[in-house]
Structures are given as C-alpha cells and as structure tokens.
N, C-alpha and C positions, 0 to 999 in steps of 0.2 A: 266320658262323663260318669262320675261315681254316683251310685244310687244307694240310699240308706233304706233297708228293709228289715222288718222284724224277722227274727230267725224262723218263727213259725211260717211266715210267708215264703221264705227261702226254701223251707222243707217242702211245702206244697208245690212250688215251682219245680222242684227236682222230681216230684211225683208226676206232674203234668208232663215233664220232659220225657220221662220213662214211657208214659203211655203214648205220647206222640211219636216216639221212635218206633214203637210196635206198630202204630198205624201206618207210619211211613214204610216200614218193611213190607206191609201188606199191600202197599200201592195206593193207599188212600190219599186223595188230594184235599178233600174238605172234611171238616167235623163241626157239628153244631155244639154250641156251649153246653146244652143239656146232655148230650151223649158223652162228651168229654168229662163232664162233671161226674156223671154216673159211673163211668169206668174208673174214676179216681176216688170215688166214695166221698165226694163233697157236694154241696149244693151249687146249683148253676149261678146263684147270686154271689157266693163266695169266690167261685172261679172267676167270674167276670170282674170282681173287685180286685183280686190278686193280679190279674193280667192288666188291669188298668194302671196299676203301680208302675209297670214297665212300658206303658204306652202302647200296648197291644190291644187293638179293638177289632172285633169281628164285624162282618158285613151283615146287616139285618136281613134275615130270611135266607142267608147263605151259610154263615158260620165262619170258621177260621180256616185259612190255608195251612194245612198240616206242616209242610216243609218250612214255610216262612216262619210260622210260630215256633217251630222246633229250633230253627237257626237263631232266632231272637233270644229265646230263653237260654240256649247254650252260651250266647255271648254275654248275657247278664250274669249267669252263674260262673263264668270263667271256664266253661267247658269247651271252649273253641281252641284250646291249646293243650299241649302235653305237660303234665305236671310230674316232675321227678321226685320220687319218694325214697327214703332211706329207712330201713328197719333198725331199730336200736335193741339189741339183745335177741339171741336165738332161743326160742322155745317152740312148742308144738303149734301154738296159735300163730306165731310169727311166720314159721315156715309155711303154714297153710295159706297165710295172706300172700306171700311171695308167689305161690303157685296158683293163686286165684286169677283166672283169665278174664273174669268180668271187669276187674279193676282196670286192666290195660285196655280193654275195649272202650272204657268210658274215659280214657285219657289220663289215668293215674298209673304210672310205671315205676316199679322198684328198679333202681339202678345201683343200689349198694345196701349192704348190711354191715352192722358193727357189733363187735362182741369183744369182751375182755379175756375170754378163755382161749388158751393156745391151741386146743384141740379143734376149735371151730375156725380160727383165723386161717385164711388161705383156701377154705372150702368154697365150693360153687353150688348154689341152689337155684335151679331153673334159670341158669345163666347170670345169676346175681352173685357177685364176689363178696366174700366176708372179710372185711378189714378189721384191723385192731383199732382201739379207741384213739391211739396216738396218731393214727392216720386220718382221723375224721376231718380236721380243719382243711387239710389239702384236698381230700376227696369231695367234700361239700362244695368247695370252690370250683374244682375241676369239672365236676359232674352237674353243676348248677342245681343242686338239690333244693327243692322248695319246701317239702313237708317231711317231718320226721314222725315215724309211727313207733309207739312204745306199747309192748304187751307185758311188760314186767310188773312186779309187785313191790311195794314198800320202798326201802332204801335204794334198791337197784334202779327202780323207775325214777326216783328223784335224781339220782346221780346221772342217769342217762339224759334226762331232760336238761340238766345243768350243762352236760357236755355238748349236746346238740345246739343249745343256745349259744354257748361260747364259740362253737365252730361256725356260726353264722346262719343257722337254720331259723327261719322266721315264723314257721307254723309247726305245731306239734299236736298230733292226735294221740291221746292216751286211751288205749283199749284194755289196759290192765285192771285188775280188780279194785285197786285203791285210787280214789280221786287224787289228782295232783293239784296243789295250790301254788305251784311255782310261778313267780311273777317276775317279768322283766320288761322294761320299756321296749316296745316294738315287737314283742313276741305274742303270737296268737296261739292260745292253748285251749284245746277242747277235750273234756272228759266224756267218754261214751260209756254208758251203763249198758252192758250187753244183757243184763238180767231183766231189764224193763219189759221186753216183749213177752217174757214168761209171765210177768204179773198181768199183762193185758189178757193173755190167753186164759190164765186162771180165773180172772174176772168173767170172761166170756163163758166159760165153762160153768162157773157157779150160778150164772143167770139162766142157764139152760134147764 
C-alpha cells in the first residue's frame, strides 16, 4: 500500500531511522518517545504525529520497540531493498561518492558510471566500471539501475539528465551546482543544494 507523505515528514522519518539504527547497534530494545525525540532534535509531539502517519504507535508507559520501529520505517522509506545507482559524468565529487561506504551500507550501491571522455571509459573506480554514453541504455537495463546521480554543471548536467531519462532511469538526483528543470513524464528529479548546510551554520554562528 502506497502512503503519501509530505517531504519534510519523510526527511524526519529518515532521521528517526538513523537514530534507531544506532540504538539497535547498542543493543537497545525499547525507547520512549521523549528520548527518541530529544536524540533527533524534534519535539515528542512532532515525533508521535510523524509516526502516526505510518501507523506506528508506542505502548503507553513502555515506548517503542526499537527493532520493530526500525524495520517499519525502513519498509515505508523503501530502505528494505538494494537500490542500484549510476554516476553520470566523472569529477572529484562523483568519484568521492562512488567510494563513500556509508551509501552502500544504507542500501544505495553504485553499479556503473558513464562518461563521454575516452580517457575515462574503461577505467574502474572502487569496482565500478566506467562505460561510454552509448552503452548506457544496455547497461541501465542489464544492471537494473534505479537512480542516476549527476554532479556536473550547466549544459553537461542537462545532457546527462536527458541521456539517463532516455536510457530508462526513472529517478535522478542532481548534486551539481546548477538546479535542473528537466521534465519528463514518469521521471523523478531532485535537486540537492549542498551549500544550504553552510547557510545554517552561518546563521547559528551569527546568533552566538
């Protein structure tokens, strides 16, 4: 059954999941809503409201079962499976993402990279093979690639998004400096502004 949730709620659910995973690793079986909320930096009322959206209710006087709630949030977020990723275009940020072990631990695994430059095609980065753009449709189908990741700028990013969409990739995460407005029916596109956390830090420092 599909559940429609505001993106801000999905963000907080992902935050709760990370905290629950840490508690689980420490051997915790139960956690009260007040403690979980404090660890996540939200109010207990907000946490209970978010969890009620997915039908997760704690036991009065006891709290939540850590592993059970962790499993349920994973299912809701689609974190109970392995997602295959493809990097579009090689640069320093892209190479760093491929070697980022935390992504694989969370179920996001790079299985291919694509580039138009002959000097990159055929190379292997952390067991990820770099293919030419012409090979993309075949590799996307063969490797069952779910998500395309772009770290490029300007026209290169736009062209890569077009190529990925034509190859059959249904979701694209743009981490490049320029927002993409590429639209195609059935395509999910997200632009991530990596400078935003710096603005938040600047604000926090200015208030000190």
